[in-house]
N, C-alpha and C positions, 0 to 999 in steps of 0.2 A: 165696620169693614170698609176699607177704602175702595173707591171706584177705580180700580185698575184692571188691566187685562188679566192679571193673575188671579183676581178675586171675583170677577163677575161670574154670575151663574152660567152654566153650560146648557143652553136650551136644546142642544142636540143630544144631550145625555139625560138630563133631569128635567121633569116637568112638575109644576105645583098644581094643586087641585083646582084652583080657579082657572088657570090656563087650560087644563084638560077639559073642564066643564064647558068652556067656550068652544073648544075644538069639537067636542061631541055634539054640540048644538049646531055646528056648521054644516056646510054642504059636503065636506069630505072628512068625516070623522075617522080617527085612527082605530085600528083593531086593538081592543083592550084584552089582555090576558091576565086572568086571576091565577096567581101561582102560590096561593096561601098553603103553607105546610109547616109542621113542627116535627122535630125529631122523634118525640115521644107520642105524637098523636093528640087528638083524634085526627082522622083523615081530613085534608083540606076541603074536599068536596062537600063535607057537611057544613062548613062555614060558608062556602059558595052558595049552597042551597038555602041557607038562612038569610042571605042578602048579599048582593054584589052590585058593582057599578053597572049602570044601564048598558046593555050590549056586550058585557064582558063574557068571555069564554074561559072555561077552566082547563088548566093543564096540570097534571099530577107530577110532582117532582120525582117521586120514587119510581114510577113506572113509565113515564113519558118523556120527561126532561133528562132522564138518565137511562143508561142501558141496564142490563141484568146484572145484579150484584154477584160478586164472586171474587176470584183472585185479582181481578182488575180494580177492586174496591167496592165500596157500598153504593157509590153514585158515579159509575164510569160514564164515559160519553155514550149517548145513544148512537146507533148506526145512522149513517146519512139517509138511508132509505126509510128508517123508522121516523126520524125527525121530519123528513119531507112529508110523510103521510100525516103526521100530527099537525104540522102547520097548514097543510091543505085542508084538513078537517076543520081547523079553526078559522078557515077563510082567509088565510094570509096569502097575498100575491107577492110577486117579486118587487112590486112598486109600493106595497102597503106601508103606511106609517103604523108602527106598533108601539104600544105602551104596556109595560108589565107592572104588576103591583102585588103586594102580599099583606100580611097582617100587621106589620109595623116596621121592622128593622131593615127591609130591603135586602135580606139575605137570599131567600128563594127567588125574589124578583130579579136580583142581580145574576143569579144562575141562569134564569130564563133569558135575560139580556145577553149574557155571555154565550149561551148556546146559539142564539140567533146570530150574533156577531161571528161566532166561529164558523157557522154554516153559511156565511156570506151575506147576511142581511144587515145592512148598516143603519137603516132608518128605524131604530128602536131606542126607546127611552124608558126610564124608571120613574114611577110616580113617587115623589118625595113624601114620606110619611105614610104611604100606603092607605089601606082601607080606613083606619082610624082617622086619619087627617081628612079624608073625604066626608065621613060622617060628622066629625066635629065641626066642619065648615057648614053643616046644614044642607049639604047637597043630596039629591035624591038617590036612593038605592032601590033595587028591585029584587023580586023573587023569580021573575020570569027569565027563562033561558032563551036566548035569541035564536031565530031561525037563520042558519048560517049557509051562505052560498060557498061551496068549496072553492078554495084558492088554487093558484097555479105555482106556488112556491117551489123553487128548485134549490136543493141543498148543495152547497159548494164548500166542502170542508177546507179549513186552512186559513180562515179569516182572522183568527186570533192565535198568538203564540202559545204553544204547549211544550211541556217537557215530560219525559218518562222518568222512571226511577233512577236509571243510570245517569241521566242528564241532571236530575235533581241533586244527586250526590256530587257531581262535578260543579254545579252552580254553588253548592254549599262550600266547596273548597276554594273556588276561584272567583266567585262573584258574591252575590247575597241571596240566600234562600230564607224567606220570611215565613215563619210558622205563625199563623194567625189565630191559633187556639188560645184559650185562657192560660195564664201562667202556670197554674197547677198541673195542667195536662202537658204543657211544654216541658216542665221539669220532671214529669213522670211521677208526680206525687199521687195523682188520682187518674183513673181512666174509666169513665162511666159508660163508654160506648164500645170501644174496641178491646179485644182480648189481651193486648199487650200495651203497657204504658211506656212513655218515653218520646224521643224526638229523633229526627235525622241529624246525625253528627254534623256540627258546623252551622246549623240553622240558628237564626236570631228570632226573637219573639216580639211581635207587636199585634195584640189581639184586634181582630176586625170589629169587635163590639164597640171600640172607641171611635169608629168612624161616624157614628150617629149619636144624636143627643137623646135625652129622655123622651122627647116627643117622636122619636123614630126618624127624624129628618137629618139629612147629612149635615155635618159641620160645614162652616163656610170654607171656601176653597183655600184660602190662605192658611187656616188652621189645619186642614187636611194635609196640605203640602208640608207644613212644619212637622207634623207627626212622622212622616216618612223620611224627611230630610234629617231628622234627629237620629236616625239609625246610622248616619254617616255613610250612606251609599256612595260608592266611588263613581265619579263621572265615567260613563262608558262601560261600567261593569254590568254583566248580565244579572238580571234580577228575576227570581222565581218566587212563587207563593204556593203554600199548601196549608191544609187544615186536616180534619179527620177524614173527609171524603170528597173534597172539592166543591163544597157549597159555600161555606163561609169564606173560603179563599176567593171565590168569584166576587164576593162583596169587596174584598181588598183590591182586586183587579179593577173593579168599577171605580172605587174611591181614588185610586192612584191615577186612573185615566181622567176622572173628574178634576183632580188637582193639577192637571197639566203635566204630570210626570210621564215618563215613558211607560207604556203599557207592559206590565210584567208578564212572564210566561206562567201559565197555570199548570201545576202538577195535578192533573185531574183525579188520578187515583188516590193521591195524598197518602196519609198515614195508613189508612185501611188497606191500601195496595202495598205500601212499603213493607209492612209486617207479614204479608202473605208469603214472603220468601225468608225462611229462618236464617239464611246466611247473611242477610243484610245487617249492618251494625246498628246499634241503638245507643243513644246517649240519654243520660238522666242528670238530675241535679241542676245547679246553676252554671 
C-alpha cells in the first residue's frame, strides 16, 4: 500500500488493538462499548460475560441500539430519548472518546458507530478486527463489569444522512442505491430471514462482507475505494445503502467513509421495512 493521503489509515474512524491498549493505559481512556451480536444468537451479553476488554460496557443491538421491531423494520432507529438514556447509562459524556467493537467483522460495531454519529457524537471509532484481534495480540481481557459513572450525553438526531422507503425508491431511479446483502438474497433466490425475497427495483449489489478480510480487519483504504468506484457511481449522484434491517448497511456506510468517499445515506428500515407495505414493487433475478 502506498503512503498517500488516499491510503493512510483513518485514526479518527478506525483504531488497531495496540493503539487502543495504549489509550486504555493512559490518563484519559476512551469509553469502550462491546456490541457483540449475531443474527441467530446466542445473545451477545453471554459473550460479554465470558470475557471482554477491560472497562468495556455492553450494548444490545436488538433492544438498545435499535428501536422496537415492527413495520419500520427489524432494527429501526431507537428514539432519541432511549438512545440518550443508554449512552448515559454507559457513562458517555458529550466530550467522551468512544470505541466500539464486536466479535469479528465490525458489522454490529459499525451500527453502534453509526448510531452515535447519527445522534450527534463525532468522537467515535471502531476497533479493527474486534475482540478476536485483541485476544490474538495477547492483550488482557476480563470478566469484571466496570462500575460506571453515568454520563451527560445529549442525543442530537440528524448527524448522519438517512432515507426512508420513498426516498430509497427515488435514489434507486436517479442515483445509486446499493444493496449490501449477499448476491443470493439480492437476486431473490433465497431469503433466510425476511418473509419475502427480492430487492428494491433499481438497486445494485455489493455485499458488505467484502469490506473486511478473513481476519475481520478492514481492507486497506485504496482497495475499499476501488470496490465502490467499480460500481460506476456518478460524481454528484445521491447514494444510499440498505440491507435486511440496517445493520450490515451501516458497515458499508463506515467502509465508504473510511475510504474517503462521500458518506452515503442509510435506509435504516431496509428490506424488512420495504416489504411491510405490500404495494411496494419487488425485483428478482439478475
